[in-house]
C-alpha positions in Angstrom: 11.4 -38.8 48.0 8.9 -36.1 45.8 10.6 -35.1 42.9 10.3 -31.0 41.9 7.8 -30.4 39.2 9.0 -28.7 36.0 7.5 -25.7 36.9 9.1 -25.9 40.7 13.0 -26.2 38.3 12.0 -23.4 35.7 11.5 -20.8 39.6 14.8 -22.3 41.0 16.5 -21.0 37.6 14.7 -18.2 37.7 15.9 -17.4 41.2 12.0 -17.6 42.1 11.1 -20.4 43.8 10.9 -20.2 47.7 12.4 -22.8 49.3 15.6 -22.6 47.4 17.8 -24.1 49.7 15.3 -27.6 49.3 15.8 -27.3 45.9 19.6 -27.2 45.8 19.3 -30.1 48.4 16.9 -32.0 46.5 19.3 -31.5 43.0 22.9 -32.4 45.0 20.7 -36.0 46.2 18.2 -36.4 43.1 20.2 -36.9 39.6 16.4 -36.8 37.3 15.9 -33.5 38.3 19.8 -32.0 38.3 19.6 -33.6 34.6 16.0 -31.0 33.9 17.8 -28.9 35.4 20.6 -29.1 33.0 19.0 -29.7 29.7 16.3 -26.0 30.5 19.8 -24.4 31.6 20.9 -25.5 28.1 17.6 -24.7 26.7 17.9 -21.1 28.2 21.4 -20.6 27.3 20.6 -21.2 23.6 17.3 -19.2 23.6 19.4 -16.1 25.3 22.2 -17.0 22.5 19.9 -16.5 19.4 18.1 -14.0 20.6 21.4 -11.6 21.0 22.1 -13.0 17.8 18.8 -11.3 16.2 20.4 -7.7 17.5 23.4 -7.8 15.8 23.4 -6.2 12.6 26.3 -5.9 11.6 25.3 -7.5 7.1 22.7 -4.9 7.4 23.6 -1.7 5.1 21.6 1.7 5.8 19.8 2.5 4.5 20.3 5.7 2.4 16.8 7.0 0.3 17.4 7.6 -3.6 18.4 11.7 -4.2 16.3 11.2 -8.1 13.7 13.1 -8.6 9.9 11.7 -9.7 10.1 12.3 -13.1 6.7 11.9 -13.9 6.3 15.6 -13.5 6.9 16.1 -16.4 5.5 13.4 -18.4 1.9 14.6 -17.1 3.0 17.7 -17.3 3.2 17.6 -21.1 0.2 15.0 -21.5 -2.4 17.9 -20.0 0.0 20.6 -21.7 -0.8 18.2 -25.6 -4.5 17.8 -24.6 -5.1 21.9 -23.9 -3.4 22.7 -27.1 -5.8 19.8 -28.7 -8.3 20.8 -27.7 -7.1 24.4 -28.1 -7.4 23.8 -32.2 -10.7 21.8 -32.3 -12.6 25.8 -30.9 -10.5 27.8 -33.0 -11.1 25.4 -36.0 -15.2 25.3 -35.9 -15.2 29.5 -34.2 -13.2 30.2 -36.9 -12.4 28.1 -40.2 -16.1 27.2 -40.2 -18.8 29.2 -39.3 -21.7 28.0 -39.2 -25.8 29.1 -38.9 -27.7 25.7 -38.5 -31.2 25.9 -37.9 -33.7 23.6 -37.3 -37.7 24.1 -36.5 -38.3 21.4 -34.1 -42.9 21.0 -32.6 -42.1 20.7 -28.8 -45.7 19.4 -28.4 -45.7 16.4 -31.2 -43.7 13.5 -31.1 -40.3 13.0 -31.8 -41.3 10.0 -34.6 -43.9 12.2 -35.9 -42.5 15.5 -37.2 -41.1 16.5 -40.2 -37.0 17.9 -39.4 -35.3 20.1 -41.8 -31.9 21.4 -41.6 -31.0 24.1 -42.8 -26.6 25.6 -43.2 -26.4 29.3 -43.7 -22.4 30.3 -44.3 -21.1 33.4 -43.2 -23.1 35.7 -45.6 -25.9 34.0 -45.0 -25.7 32.0 -48.5 -27.8 28.7 -48.0 -25.7 26.4 -48.0 -27.0 22.6 -47.3 -30.5 22.2 -47.2 
């Protein structure tokens, strides 16, 4: 007697085997094929139960979006404001408090290392402060 192959047994379990009556008769007579069929059905039941168990969401809580706002914007605004105030104070200091004239005479036709540089600083009243 020719036994059923694993593929044929699986087709019988899946109801895809073309000669189902032949397979049923063979499984009633052959204990080895019947044992293979029972093992395959047990494995299939185990896979189906585990698959169904995966989609049981009883222990997983619902995800909630936190309602807090991002406080980083306040920190960023404070830093920008502090930087702007510092830059404005520096500009005011250099334009109002220490207004001085800086004079330099440079001949563009000579190399820089051959030139004598004289720097003269004047105050607001055109008084020479440094030479």
